[in-house]
C-alpha positions in Angstrom: 12.7 -23.3 50.4 16.1 -24.9 51.0 18.8 -22.7 52.5 22.5 -23.5 51.9 25.3 -22.2 54.2 28.6 -22.1 52.3 32.0 -21.3 53.8 34.3 -21.0 50.8 37.7 -22.8 51.0 36.9 -23.9 54.6 39.4 -26.8 54.7 42.1 -24.7 53.2 41.6 -21.8 55.6 41.6 -24.2 58.6 44.8 -26.0 57.4 46.5 -22.6 56.7 45.8 -21.5 60.3 46.9 -17.9 60.8 48.9 -17.8 57.6 46.4 -15.5 55.8 49.2 -14.5 53.3 49.0 -18.0 51.8 45.5 -17.4 50.5 46.8 -14.5 48.4 49.3 -16.7 46.6 48.6 -19.8 44.4 48.0 -22.4 47.1 46.2 -25.7 47.3 45.7 -28.4 49.9 48.2 -31.2 49.4 46.9 -34.8 49.0 46.5 -36.8 52.2 49.0 -39.5 52.9 47.9 -42.8 51.3 45.1 -41.2 49.2 45.0 -40.4 45.5 47.4 -37.7 44.4 44.8 -35.0 43.9 44.9 -31.5 45.2 42.2 -30.3 47.6 40.6 -26.8 47.9 42.6 -24.1 46.1 43.0 -20.3 46.6 41.6 -17.7 44.2 45.1 -17.1 42.8 45.4 -20.8 42.0 41.9 -20.8 40.3 43.2 -18.1 37.9 45.6 -20.7 36.6 42.7 -23.1 35.9 43.5 -25.3 39.0 40.5 -26.8 40.8 39.9 -29.3 43.7 40.3 -32.9 42.5 42.9 -32.1 39.8 45.9 -34.4 39.6 48.8 -32.9 41.5 51.2 -33.3 38.5 48.8 -31.3 36.3 48.3 -28.6 38.9 52.1 -28.1 39.3 52.5 -28.0 35.5 49.9 -25.2 35.3 51.5 -23.3 38.1 55.1 -24.4 39.1 55.1 -22.0 42.1 51.9 -23.5 43.6 52.2 -23.8 47.4 51.0 -27.1 48.8 49.5 -26.7 52.3 49.6 -29.8 54.5 46.1 -31.1 55.2 44.6 -31.0 58.6 41.6 -33.4 58.5 41.2 -33.5 62.3 41.1 -29.8 62.7 38.7 -29.4 59.8 36.4 -32.0 61.3 36.4 -30.4 64.7 35.9 -26.9 63.3 33.0 -28.0 61.1 31.3 -29.9 63.9 31.2 -26.7 65.9 29.8 -24.8 62.8 27.0 -27.4 62.4 26.2 -27.2 66.1 25.7 -23.4 65.7 23.5 -23.8 62.7 21.4 -26.4 64.6 21.1 -24.0 67.5 18.5 -22.0 65.6 16.3 -25.1 65.3 17.4 -26.3 61.9 17.6 -29.9 60.9 20.9 -29.9 58.9 22.2 -32.0 56.1 26.0 -32.2 56.3 27.3 -31.7 52.7 31.0 -31.9 53.8 33.2 -29.3 55.4 32.0 -25.9 54.5 28.6 -26.9 53.1 25.3 -27.3 55.0 21.7 -27.3 53.9 18.4 -27.2 55.7 14.7 -26.6 55.0 13.6 -23.1 56.1 9.8 -23.5 55.9 9.4 -24.7 59.5 11.6 -21.8 60.8 9.8 -18.8 59.3 7.5 -18.2 62.3 10.1 -19.0 64.8 12.5 -16.2 63.7 9.9 -13.9 62.1 10.2 -11.8 59.0 9.9 -14.9 56.8 13.0 -16.2 55.0 15.0 -13.0 55.8 14.6 -13.7 59.5 15.9 -17.3 59.1 18.9 -16.1 57.1 19.7 -13.4 59.6 19.4 -16.0 62.4 22.0 -18.2 60.7 24.4 -15.3 60.2 24.1 -14.3 63.9 24.6 -17.9 65.0 27.8 -18.3 62.9 29.2 -15.0 64.0 30.7 -12.1 62.1 34.0 -13.8 61.5 32.6 -16.7 59.6 32.2 -14.9 56.3 29.5 -17.4 55.3 27.6 -17.1 52.0 23.9 -17.9 52.2 21.8 -19.0 49.3 18.2 -20.2 49.1 16.4 -22.0 46.3 13.7 -24.5 45.6 16.2 -27.4 45.6 19.5 -28.3 47.3 21.5 -27.7 44.2 19.8 -24.4 43.4 20.5 -23.1 46.9 24.2 -24.3 46.7 24.6 -22.7 43.2 23.1 -19.4 44.5 25.4 -19.4 47.5 28.5 -20.2 45.3 27.9 -17.7 42.5 25.6 -14.9 43.5 25.8 -14.5 47.3 28.2 -12.3 49.2 29.3 -12.3 52.8 26.5 -9.9 53.8 24.1 -10.3 50.9 22.3 -13.6 50.5 21.0 -14.8 47.2 17.5 -16.3 46.7 16.7 -18.2 43.5 13.1 -19.0 42.9 13.3 -20.3 39.3 16.0 -22.8 38.2 16.2 -21.1 34.8 17.9 -18.1 36.5 21.0 -20.4 37.0 21.3 -21.5 33.4 23.9 -18.8 32.5 26.2 -20.2 35.2 29.2 -22.4 34.2 28.9 -26.2 34.3 31.8 -26.2 36.9 29.0 -25.9 39.5 28.3 -29.6 38.9 31.6 -30.4 40.6 30.0 -29.6 43.9 27.9 -32.8 43.7 29.6 -36.2 44.2 27.4 -37.8 41.5 28.3 -35.3 38.8 31.8 -34.1 39.8 33.5 -35.8 36.8 31.1 -34.3 34.2 32.3 -30.7 33.8 35.6 -31.8 32.2 33.8 -33.9 29.6 31.1 -31.2 29.0 33.8 -28.5 28.5 35.6 -30.7 25.9 32.3 -31.0 24.0 31.6 -27.3 24.1 28.9 -27.4 26.8 29.9 -24.4 28.9 26.8 -23.4 30.9 24.0 -25.1 32.8 21.6 -23.9 30.2 23.5 -25.9 27.5 22.9 -29.0 29.7 19.3 -28.1 30.1 18.5 -28.0 26.4 20.0 -31.4 25.7 17.7 -34.4 25.5 17.4 -36.5 28.6 17.9 -39.7 26.6 21.0 -38.4 24.9 22.6 -37.5 28.3 21.7 -41.0 29.7 23.1 -42.7 26.6 26.4 -40.8 26.8 26.9 -40.3 30.6 24.7 -42.8 32.2 23.0 -42.1 35.6 25.3 -39.1 36.2 23.9 -37.5 33.0 20.3 -38.0 34.2 21.3 -36.5 37.6 22.8 -33.4 35.9 19.6 -33.0 33.8 17.4 -33.2 36.9 19.6 -30.7 38.8 19.6 -28.0 36.2 15.8 -28.3 36.0 15.3 -27.9 39.7 14.7 -31.5 40.6 16.7 -32.9 43.5 16.6 -35.6 46.1 15.2 -34.9 49.6 17.5 -33.6 52.3 19.2 -36.2 54.5 19.3 -34.5 57.8 21.7 -35.8 60.4 20.8 -37.0 63.9 23.6 -35.8 66.1 24.6 -38.1 68.9 26.2 -36.9 72.1 29.9 -36.3 71.7 31.8 -39.3 73.0 35.6 -39.3 72.5 38.9 -40.0 74.2 42.3 -38.5 73.6 45.7 -39.7 74.7 48.9 -37.7 74.5 51.9 -39.9 73.8 55.0 -39.1 75.8 57.3 -39.6 72.8 56.8 -39.9 69.1 54.4 -42.8 69.0 54.4 -45.5 66.4 54.4 -49.3 66.2 53.9 -51.1 69.5 53.6 -47.9 71.5 50.8 -46.6 69.3 49.0 -50.0 69.5 49.1 -49.9 73.3 47.8 -46.3 73.3 45.0 -47.5 71.0 44.1 -50.3 73.4 43.9 -47.8 76.3 41.7 -45.5 74.3 39.3 -48.3 73.5 39.1 -49.3 77.2 38.4 -45.7 78.2 35.8 -45.2 75.5 33.9 -48.4 76.4 33.9 -47.5 80.1 32.2 -44.1 79.6 28.8 -43.9 81.2 27.4 -41.9 78.3 27.6 -45.0 76.2 24.7 -46.5 78.2 25.5 -50.1 77.1 25.2 -49.3 73.4 27.5 -50.9 70.8 29.6 -48.9 68.4 28.9 -49.0 64.7 31.1 -46.1 63.2 34.2 -44.7 64.9 36.8 -42.1 63.9 40.5 -42.8 64.6 42.6 -39.6 64.4 46.2 -38.5 65.3 48.2 -35.3 65.5 51.5 -36.0 63.7 54.9 -35.0 65.0 56.0 -33.5 61.7 52.9 -31.3 61.6 49.4 -31.9 60.3 46.9 -34.5 61.3 45.6 -37.8 60.2 42.0 -39.1 60.3 40.4 -42.4 59.4 36.7 -43.3 59.5 36.1 -46.9 60.4 32.8 -48.8 59.9 32.6 -52.1 61.7 31.1 -55.1 60.0 28.8 -55.4 62.9 28.3 -53.2 66.0 31.0 -53.9 68.5 31.5 -53.5 72.2 34.2 -56.1 72.5 37.6 -54.5 73.1 39.6 -57.4 71.7 37.7 -57.3 68.4 37.9 -53.5 68.2 41.7 -53.7 68.7 41.9 -56.1 65.8 39.8 -53.9 63.5 41.4 -50.6 64.4 44.9 -51.9 64.6 44.8 -52.5 60.8 43.9 -48.8 60.3 46.5 -47.6 62.8 49.2 -49.3 60.5 48.3 -46.7 57.9 49.6 -43.9 60.1 51.9 -41.9 57.8 54.2 -40.6 60.5 54.8 -40.9 64.3 52.1 -39.3 66.3 52.0 -36.9 69.2 48.5 -37.8 70.3 45.8 -40.3 69.4 42.0 -39.7 69.5 39.1 -42.1 69.2 35.6 -40.8 68.9 32.2 -42.3 68.2 30.3 -41.2 65.1 27.3 -43.6 65.3 26.0 -46.0 67.9 24.5 -49.4 67.3 21.9 -51.4 69.3 22.3 -52.2 72.9 22.6 -55.9 72.4 24.1 -57.2 69.1 22.7 -60.3 67.5 25.1 -63.2 67.9 23.5 -65.9 65.7 25.1 -67.2 62.5 23.9 -65.9 59.1 22.6 -69.4 58.1 21.1 -70.4 61.4 18.1 -72.7 61.2 16.0 -70.2 63.0 14.4 -68.0 60.3 13.9 -65.1 62.7 17.6 -65.1 63.6 18.5 -65.0 59.9 16.2 -62.0 59.4 17.9 -60.2 62.3 21.3 -60.8 60.8 20.1 -59.6 57.4 18.6 -56.5 58.9 21.9 -55.8 60.6 23.7 -56.2 57.2 21.4 -53.7 55.6 22.1 -51.2 58.4 25.8 -51.7 57.9 25.5 -51.0 54.2 23.5 -47.8 54.8 26.0 -46.6 57.4 28.7 -46.9 54.8 26.9 -45.8 51.6 24.0 -43.7 52.9 20.2 -44.3 53.0 20.2 -45.5 49.3 22.9 -48.1 49.8 20.4 -51.0 50.0 17.6 -51.0 47.5 15.4 -53.5 45.8 14.1 -53.7 42.2 10.3 -53.6 41.7 8.6 -54.3 38.4 6.6 -51.2 37.5 5.8 -51.6 33.8 7.4 -54.8 32.5 5.8 -54.5 29.1 7.1 -51.0 28.5 9.4 -50.4 25.4 11.4 -47.9 27.5 13.9 -49.9 29.7 13.9 -47.2 32.4 10.2 -47.6 32.9 10.1 -51.3 33.4 11.5 -51.3 36.9 11.9 -48.9 39.8 14.0 -48.9 43.0 12.6 -48.9 46.5 14.2 -49.2 50.0 15.1 -52.8 50.9 13.2 -53.9 54.0 12.7 -57.3 55.6 
């Protein structure tokens, strides 16, 4: 069984801080600076007007002119959610991070550890998160089934367990917005009169593929209980540096502060000579709110000069002067990066460089970012059966 831990409106609650009264009014997270003009998570009162996360801000304001836009706090959300993931992992779970407020893990290996079967595992999660978390717990045979159970049927102190995917068919197609691959489908389904997951389930798989492509096939699989395996995270030891700027920092002052952060980070003994593959640059803004940017290097770096060049371009995107800067490591690289050219005469050197390129693609796009095509049944009359995808390895 897969267990889903859902904290509804997590990003909105963190951004609102102690202003609980905002959640009783029509409110939504404002778009981040430099990003698409789409609202984030919304309050229950805003949902009553038909507003949902990902809706264009102009349309949201047209539906509810008194909608309150809450400044986003991506840095605070990331920190709070990391603490939440650590608490879930403290019970022995290998967690897949589904984004702020959503986490999934397999419960089968934890039944004996916590006793009382699945109920013992769910109770252990609730105790680890604490009474103030108000988490909704759902369990199902797939990741999507567990998420749907947590979103529609679970309550703060009453988990929901779905053993048959057909039990979710009466639920609205809006649940498909919770998956990145199918988040755009509910709007099209609703225009076509497809209102529930059951309506999707009875459609022919080929018809969905013809009209909606891979997203339609994914939706068909989800409503029938078929899902991809969990991608559990491997947490690295926290490695970060923070610098408080004496005055509102921007321009040259911010660049100098960034250089100091890079030097401090590379000098930390916890790095143990490893290179850095993915880092997060964040700032607390003078005008309120925070800013956060995830940076994936083209190749693992431990050279401060090259890191300043790469991160300086992102620092230029800072929407307002900053009170403080923070640089943290999300993923490490190998201890000694390969320095050979891509088209070196040495075949082994070329393979090492190509392997490094594949690792970079997977760091940016996930485990399925680099695949190869294998002929399975080239004479088949069905195009989908002629080839299959497999992990690309050298």
